[in-house]
C-alpha positions in Angstrom: -27.7 -30.4 -3.3 -25.7 -26.9 -1.6 -23.5 -25.2 -3.7 -20.1 -24.5 -2.2 -18.9 -21.1 -1.6 -16.0 -20.0 -3.8 -13.4 -17.7 -1.6 -11.8 -15.2 -3.7 -8.5 -15.6 -3.6 -7.3 -11.7 -2.6 -4.1 -12.6 -0.3 -1.7 -11.8 -3.5 -3.2 -8.1 -3.5 -0.6 -7.6 -0.9 -0.8 -6.2 3.0 -2.0 -2.7 1.4 -6.1 -3.4 1.5 -8.2 -1.0 0.7 -11.3 -0.2 2.2 -12.5 -0.9 -1.0 -11.7 -4.0 -1.0 -12.5 -5.0 2.0 -16.3 -3.8 1.2 -16.4 -5.8 -2.1 -15.1 -8.7 0.1 -17.9 -8.5 2.2 -20.5 -8.0 -0.6 -19.1 -11.1 -2.3 -19.9 -12.9 0.8 -23.3 -11.5 1.8 -24.1 -11.9 -2.1 -23.0 -15.9 -2.1 -25.2 -15.9 1.1 -28.6 -14.9 -0.5 -27.5 -17.1 -3.8 -27.5 -20.5 -1.0 -30.6 -18.8 0.7 -33.0 -18.3 -2.6 -31.2 -21.7 -3.9 -32.5 -23.3 -0.6 -36.3 -21.6 -1.7 -36.1 -22.9 -4.8 -35.1 -26.2 -4.2 -38.2 -26.5 -1.8 -40.5 -24.5 -4.2 -39.6 -27.7 -6.6 -40.2 -30.3 -4.6 -43.2 -28.8 -3.5 -44.3 -28.8 -7.1 -43.2 -32.2 -7.3 -45.5 -34.8 -9.0 -47.2 -37.1 -6.7 -45.6 -40.8 -7.0 -48.6 -41.9 -9.5 -51.9 -44.2 -8.1 -53.2 -46.9 -9.8 -56.4 -44.7 -10.6 -56.3 -41.5 -12.9 -56.2 -38.5 -10.9 -59.4 -36.6 -10.5 -59.5 -33.2 -11.7 -57.6 -30.5 -9.8 -59.8 -28.3 -7.7 -60.1 -24.5 -8.0 -57.6 -24.4 -4.8 -55.3 -26.6 -6.1 -54.9 -24.5 -9.0 -54.5 -21.1 -7.2 -52.2 -23.3 -5.1 -50.0 -24.4 -8.1 -50.0 -20.6 -9.6 -49.1 -19.6 -6.4 -45.7 -22.1 -6.6 -45.0 -21.4 -10.1 -45.4 -17.1 -9.1 -42.5 -18.5 -6.5 -40.4 -20.3 -8.4 -40.2 -17.7 -11.2 -39.6 -15.2 -8.4 -36.8 -17.4 -6.6 -35.0 -17.8 -10.4 -35.6 -14.2 -11.4 -33.9 -13.2 -7.7 -31.3 -15.7 -8.4 -30.8 -14.2 -11.7 -29.9 -10.9 -10.2 -27.3 -12.2 -7.6 -25.6 -14.2 -10.2 -25.5 -10.7 -12.7 -24.3 -9.1 -9.2 -21.9 -11.8 -8.4 -20.2 -11.7 -12.5 -20.0 -7.8 -11.6 -18.3 -8.2 -8.2 -15.6 -10.9 -10.2 -14.9 -8.4 -13.2 -14.5 -5.6 -10.8 -12.0 -8.2 -8.7 -10.3 -8.8 -12.1 -9.8 -5.0 -13.3 -8.3 -4.6 -9.3 -5.9 -7.5 -9.8 -4.9 -6.3 -12.9 -4.5 -2.5 -11.8 -2.6 -3.8 -8.6 0.3 -5.9 -11.4 0.4 -2.8 -13.1 1.6 -0.8 -10.1 3.8 -3.3 -8.4 5.4 -3.1 -12.0 6.2 0.3 -12.3 6.9 0.4 -9.0 9.9 -2.4 -9.4 10.7 -0.2 -12.2 10.7 2.8 -10.0 12.8 1.1 -7.2 15.8 -0.1 -10.0 16.3 3.4 -11.3 16.5 4.7 -7.9 18.8 1.8 -7.1 20.9 2.6 -10.5 21.1 6.4 -9.3 22.2 5.4 -6.4 25.0 3.8 -6.9 26.1 6.3 -9.9 26.2 9.1 -7.3 28.8 7.0 -5.4 30.9 6.3 -8.1 34.0 8.6 -8.0 34.9 11.3 -10.9 38.1 11.2 -12.9 40.4 13.8 -11.7 38.8 17.2 -13.5 41.5 19.5 -15.1 42.1 23.0 -12.5 39.9 25.7 -13.4 40.5 29.0 -15.2 42.0 31.8 -12.9 39.7 34.7 -12.5 41.3 37.6 -12.2 40.0 41.2 -11.1 41.0 44.1 -11.4 42.1 45.2 -7.6 44.2 41.8 -7.7 46.8 43.4 -10.0 47.6 45.9 -7.3 47.7 43.3 -4.8 50.5 41.0 -6.2 52.6 43.5 -6.7 52.6 45.2 -2.9 53.1 41.2 -1.9 56.4 40.3 -1.4 57.8 37.6 -4.4 57.2 34.5 -1.8 53.9 35.1 -0.7 52.7 35.2 -4.7 53.7 31.8 -4.8 51.4 29.1 -6.3 49.1 27.8 -4.1 49.6 24.1 -2.9 47.8 21.4 -4.1 45.1 20.0 -1.6 46.3 17.1 0.3 46.3 13.5 -1.5 43.5 11.7 -2.2 42.2 9.8 1.1 42.1 5.7 0.9 38.2 5.8 -0.2 37.5 7.4 -3.4 36.2 11.0 -3.9 32.5 11.4 -4.8 31.5 14.1 -7.0 30.7 16.3 -4.2 34.2 16.5 -2.6 35.5 17.1 -5.8 33.3 20.0 -6.4 34.0 20.7 -2.9 37.6 20.9 -3.0 37.5 23.4 -6.0 36.0 25.7 -4.3 38.0 25.7 -1.7 41.2 25.7 -4.4 39.4 28.5 -5.6 39.0 30.7 -2.7 42.5 30.0 -1.0 43.8 31.6 -4.5 41.2 34.4 -4.2 42.0 35.4 -0.7 45.5 34.6 -0.3 46.2 37.4 2.7 43.2 35.2 4.7 45.2 32.2 4.5 47.8 33.5 6.6 45.6 34.4 9.8 
């Protein structure tokens, strides 16, 4: 009556197996093997201690040698039982560790899913086109008034608006870039002519 080895289903832990999991699996296998050996030894001791079939005549009193052998077998049985309890205790500790690792892995997987969803949401928001923004106020510097007076009236004409929007909608970055270029064009009208 040999106990079957139970294989712990660790496949769900994903392909990211850590060295700790490998060591834990090896310890589980080793403990299960030792437990099977202890079970076999226990069975052998129990078979050795089993009473012989009843005889028709009463059995003689056990001699000193038989008593010593019986005590030795009893000690072996107790030692085998103690060893079996130690192995069972270790197996239970390994199973608790495996359950804790499963829970931790499930928590981490759930957190990764939440973070992936947040990243996708932020990426979708970054690609949305922005509504048309009002023009920025013109900043005038003290030296600008002199330049405006020296320039002919056609040079003081307003700067043309940027070209019409392309077929695809502009992103926030493209809007900001257009605004910066428009401001630069207003601040340095002489640079555009060259």
